[in-house]
C-alpha positions as CSV (number, residue, x, y, z in Angstrom):
1,M,94.3,166.5,127.6
2,N,93.8,167.4,123.9
3,I,93.2,163.9,122.4
4,A,93.5,165.0,118.8
5,M,97.0,166.4,119.5
6,D,98.1,163.5,121.7
7,N,97.1,160.7,119.3
8,D,99.9,161.0,116.7
9,R,103.0,162.0,118.7
10,K,104.8,158.8,117.8
11,P,106.9,159.5,114.7
12,V,106.4,157.8,111.3
13,S,109.8,156.2,111.2
14,G,109.3,152.7,109.8
15,T,109.0,151.6,106.2
16,F,107.1,148.8,104.5
17,A,108.7,145.5,103.5
18,D,107.8,144.4,100.0
19,A,105.4,141.4,100.2
20,S,105.7,140.6,96.5
21,P,108.0,137.6,97.1
22,L,105.2,136.0,99.2
23,L,102.7,136.0,96.4
24,G,103.7,132.4,95.5
25,Q,103.7,131.4,99.2
26,P,100.1,131.6,100.4
27,D,100.7,130.5,104.0
28,R,103.4,133.0,104.5
29,L,101.4,135.8,102.9
30,R,98.4,135.1,105.2
31,A,100.7,134.9,108.2
32,R,102.1,138.3,107.5
33,A,98.7,139.7,106.8
34,N,97.4,138.3,110.1
35,E,100.4,139.7,112.1
36,D,100.8,143.1,110.4
37,G,97.3,143.9,109.1
38,V,99.0,145.5,106.1
39,L,100.8,144.3,102.9
40,F,102.8,146.4,100.5
41,F,103.5,145.4,96.9
42,K,106.2,147.2,95.0
43,G,105.4,147.9,91.4
44,L,102.5,145.4,91.3
45,L,100.7,147.1,88.5
46,P,102.1,148.4,85.2
47,R,103.0,152.0,85.6
48,A,101.3,153.0,82.3
49,R,97.9,151.6,83.5
50,V,98.0,153.7,86.6
51,L,99.1,156.8,84.8
52,E,96.2,156.5,82.3
53,V,93.9,157.0,85.3
54,R,96.0,159.9,86.5
55,R,95.8,161.6,83.1
56,G,92.1,161.2,83.1
57,V,91.7,162.9,86.5
58,L,94.1,165.7,85.7
59,D,92.3,166.4,82.3
60,I,89.1,166.8,84.3
61,L,90.7,169.2,86.8
62,D,92.2,171.1,83.9
63,S,88.8,171.6,82.3
64,F,87.7,173.3,85.6
65,G,90.7,175.7,85.4
66,V,92.5,174.6,88.5
67,M,95.7,173.4,86.9
68,D,98.9,175.5,86.5
69,S,99.5,175.8,82.8
70,K,103.2,176.7,83.4
71,F,103.9,173.0,84.2
72,P,103.2,169.8,82.2
73,L,99.8,168.5,83.1
74,M,101.1,165.1,84.4
75,D,103.2,167.0,87.0
76,G,100.0,167.7,88.8
77,M,100.7,171.3,89.7
78,A,97.6,173.3,90.7
79,D,96.9,177.0,90.1
80,V,96.7,177.7,93.9
81,E,94.9,181.0,93.3
82,A,92.2,179.3,91.3
83,V,91.8,176.5,93.9
84,N,91.4,179.0,96.7
85,R,88.5,180.7,94.8
86,Y,86.5,177.7,96.1
87,S,85.5,177.5,99.7
88,S,86.8,174.7,101.8
89,E,83.2,173.4,102.1
90,E,82.9,173.1,98.3
91,L,86.1,171.1,98.1
92,Q,85.7,168.8,101.1
93,W,82.5,166.7,100.3
94,N,83.2,163.5,102.2
95,G,86.9,164.1,102.1
96,V,87.4,163.7,98.4
97,G,89.1,167.1,98.0
98,V,87.1,168.4,95.0
99,T,83.7,169.8,94.2
100,L,80.7,167.5,93.6
101,E,80.7,168.5,90.0
102,M,84.4,167.7,89.5
103,Y,83.9,164.4,91.4
104,H,81.0,163.4,89.3
105,R,83.2,163.6,86.2
106,I,85.9,161.5,88.0
107,Q,83.4,158.9,89.0
108,K,82.4,158.6,85.3
109,L,85.9,157.5,84.3
110,E,85.7,153.9,83.2
111,A,89.5,153.5,83.6
112,F,89.2,154.6,87.3
113,H,86.7,151.8,88.0
114,A,88.4,149.2,85.8
115,L,91.7,149.6,87.8
116,A,89.9,148.1,90.8
117,H,89.4,144.9,88.8
118,S,93.1,144.5,87.9
119,P,93.9,140.8,87.9
120,E,97.1,141.4,89.9
121,I,95.0,142.9,92.8
122,L,92.3,140.2,92.6
123,A,95.0,137.6,92.8
124,I,96.2,139.1,96.1
125,F,92.8,138.8,97.7
126,S,92.1,135.3,96.2
127,T,95.2,134.2,98.0
128,L,94.5,136.1,101.2
129,F,90.9,135.0,101.5
130,D,91.4,131.5,100.1
131,E,88.2,132.1,98.2
132,K,86.8,134.4,95.5
133,P,87.2,138.0,96.4
134,F,84.4,140.5,95.8
135,P,85.5,144.0,94.8
136,H,83.1,146.7,96.2
137,P,81.8,148.9,93.3
138,R,81.9,151.9,95.7
139,N,85.3,153.1,94.6
140,I,86.7,156.3,96.1
141,G,89.0,158.9,94.5
142,R,91.0,161.3,96.6
143,V,92.1,164.5,94.9
144,M,93.7,166.6,97.5
145,L,94.0,170.1,96.0
146,P,96.3,172.5,97.8
147,H,93.7,174.6,99.4
148,R,94.6,177.1,102.2
149,E,92.2,175.3,104.5
150,A,92.9,171.7,103.5
151,K,93.0,169.2,106.4
152,V,95.0,166.0,106.5
153,T,93.1,162.8,106.9
154,P,93.4,161.8,110.6
155,S,94.2,158.4,112.1
156,H,91.2,156.2,111.6
157,Q,89.9,152.7,111.0
158,D,87.9,152.0,107.8
159,F,85.4,149.6,109.4
160,L,83.5,152.4,111.2
161,H,82.7,153.9,107.8
162,I,82.2,150.7,105.8
163,Q,80.9,148.1,108.3
164,G,79.6,144.8,106.8
165,A,82.4,142.2,107.1
166,S,85.3,143.1,109.3
167,N,87.4,141.0,106.9
168,T,87.1,143.8,104.4
169,W,90.4,145.1,103.1
170,T,91.2,148.5,101.5
171,C,93.5,148.8,98.6
172,W,95.1,152.2,98.7
173,M,96.9,153.1,95.5
174,P,98.7,156.3,94.5
175,L,97.8,157.7,91.1
176,G,101.3,158.8,90.3
177,D,104.4,159.1,92.4
178,V,103.6,160.1,96.0
179,S,106.5,160.8,98.2
180,R,106.5,161.3,102.0
181,Q,106.7,165.0,101.3
182,L,103.6,165.0,99.1
183,G,101.6,163.3,101.9
184,G,101.5,159.6,101.3
185,L,99.6,157.2,103.5
186,A,101.0,156.0,106.8
187,V,99.9,152.8,108.5
188,L,100.1,151.8,112.2
189,K,101.5,148.3,111.6
190,G,99.7,145.6,113.7
191,S,97.0,147.9,115.0
192,H,94.2,145.8,113.7
193,Q,95.0,143.4,116.6
194,A,93.5,146.0,119.0
195,G,90.0,145.7,117.5
196,L,87.8,148.8,117.2
197,L,89.1,151.8,119.0
198,G,87.5,154.8,120.6
199,V,87.1,157.9,118.5
200,S,87.0,161.7,118.7
201,S,85.8,164.3,116.2
202,N,88.2,165.6,113.7
203,P,87.7,168.1,110.8
204,G,89.7,165.9,108.3
205,A,88.2,163.4,105.9
206,G,85.7,161.0,107.6
207,G,85.3,163.3,110.6
208,L,86.5,160.7,113.1
209,E,90.0,160.2,114.6
210,S,91.0,157.0,116.4
211,I,92.2,157.4,120.0
212,L,95.6,155.8,120.0
213,C,96.8,156.3,123.6
214,G,98.3,153.2,125.1
215,L,98.9,151.4,121.7
216,D,102.4,150.2,121.2
217,Y,102.6,149.9,117.4
218,D,104.9,151.5,114.9
219,W,103.9,153.9,112.1
220,Q,105.2,153.0,108.6
221,T,105.2,154.7,105.2
222,I,107.3,154.8,102.1
223,D,108.0,156.9,99.0
224,Y,105.3,155.5,96.7
225,E,105.6,155.2,93.0
226,A,102.9,154.7,90.3
227,G,102.2,150.9,90.3
228,D,102.7,150.4,94.0
229,V,99.8,148.9,95.9
230,L,99.1,149.0,99.6
231,V,96.4,146.8,101.2
232,F,95.2,146.7,104.8
233,H,92.5,145.3,107.1
234,S,89.4,147.3,108.0
235,H,90.6,147.6,111.6
236,T,94.1,148.8,110.7
237,V,94.8,152.4,111.7
238,H,96.1,154.7,109.0
239,K,96.3,158.4,108.1
240,S,97.6,160.7,105.5
241,M,100.9,162.6,105.9
242,P,100.8,166.4,105.4
243,N,101.5,167.8,101.9
244,Q,104.8,169.7,102.1
245,I,105.1,170.5,98.4
246,P,103.5,173.8,97.6
247,G,101.0,173.7,94.7
248,Q,101.2,169.9,94.0
249,I,98.1,167.7,94.0
250,R,98.1,164.3,95.7
251,L,96.0,161.8,93.7
252,S,95.1,158.4,95.1
253,C,92.2,155.9,95.2
254,D,90.6,153.6,97.7
255,Y,89.3,150.2,96.5
256,R,87.8,147.6,98.8
257,Y,87.5,143.8,98.8
258,Q,86.0,141.1,100.9
259,P,85.3,137.4,100.7
260,V,82.2,137.0,98.6
261,S,80.7,134.6,101.2
262,E,80.7,137.2,104.0
263,V,78.1,139.8,104.9
264,I,78.1,143.2,103.2
265,E,76.5,146.6,104.1
266,P,74.1,147.6,101.2
267,S,75.6,151.1,100.6
268,S,78.9,149.4,99.6
269,L,77.1,148.6,96.3
270,M,76.1,152.2,95.7
271,P,78.2,154.9,93.9
272,H,80.5,157.0,96.1
273,G,78.5,160.2,95.8
274,P,75.0,161.3,95.2
275,Y,75.0,159.7,91.7
276,E,73.2,156.9,89.9
277,W,75.1,154.0,88.3
278,D,73.4,154.3,84.9
279,E,74.5,157.9,84.6
280,L,78.1,157.1,85.6
281,Y,78.2,154.2,83.0
282,E,77.4,156.6,80.1
283,G,79.9,155.9,77.3
284,W,81.6,152.9,78.9
285,A,83.0,150.2,76.5
286,N,83.3,147.2,78.9
287,E,79.8,145.9,79.7
288,E,81.3,143.4,82.3
289,L,82.1,146.3,84.6
290,K,78.4,147.4,84.8
291,H,76.2,146.1,87.6
292,Y,78.6,143.1,87.9
293,W,77.4,142.4,91.5
294,E,73.7,141.8,90.5
295,S,74.4,138.1,89.9
296,H,75.6,137.6,93.5
297,E,73.4,136.5,96.3
298,F,74.6,138.5,99.2
299,R,74.0,138.3,103.0
300,F,73.3,141.9,104.0
301,T,73.8,143.6,107.3
302,E,72.4,147.0,108.3
303,F,74.7,150.0,109.0
304,D,75.0,150.6,112.8
305,H,75.3,154.3,113.4
306,A,75.8,153.8,117.1
307,I,79.0,151.8,116.6
308,R,80.8,155.0,115.6
309,W,80.6,156.5,119.1
310,Q,79.8,153.7,121.5
311,K,83.5,153.1,122.2
312,E,84.3,156.8,122.8
313,K,86.7,157.2,125.7
314,I,89.1,159.7,127.2
315,C,92.8,158.8,127.7
């Protein structure tokens, strides 16, 4: 049996219910989080705040000559010929979808990191954890250029890559409107209840694919708009949908949060990429965003490389 092909045969047919009405009802919000392992908030953030980050990323891509000048920049249309001048290896460092030089410029964007500290998002996790949330500084941008050898992100659980506290949640946010056709994120609702799953190798982002045989959960997705926010538990299975719009770039970001009292893996405090914080901070106006975690007294746990494969199995 080809596990990689068998994992995702169940169609993505469900859609998210908006959890926004539960923000003022902490018990119900936590109950849904515990049951579903995922919460979707329609229009949680001001659209303009998200589009500011989108413009910053697209300006950087434009400076590298990979945008199609026949379209308005904010449409996010790539010059496919220019994109394909890069090898797939150059564009697929750690699944971010751009070269290390491009990604360095993106990681230097103050607005990109500031978005993770939006009070609307912090309020979600204050309620969910019933204590102060800690936003990981290791923020991730996903800039999926339409390369001929681009691979979709396979079904996976974030815990294998993050570790630390299992009660870490990812906030996935589209940087612009991301329809099903553009390849938005799909989530296997309730799958966190199954615990850590076995994995197989996959060439997509992260390199590991969860083995889903025997799991009776339903895939959900939605047509995302700028300002929508999706959060999910580190054991919740999720994947990207294939991009079916020729030439269009899918932009999104991953921010992560955990209760400040729980253990953390040290690399979660490092930049996402082979960079140094002080070089990324060059030109930033908000001093409070810099090294904000240094005042915390953390309980650290070491990254366990064996945990990635010790549950490998064949269906």
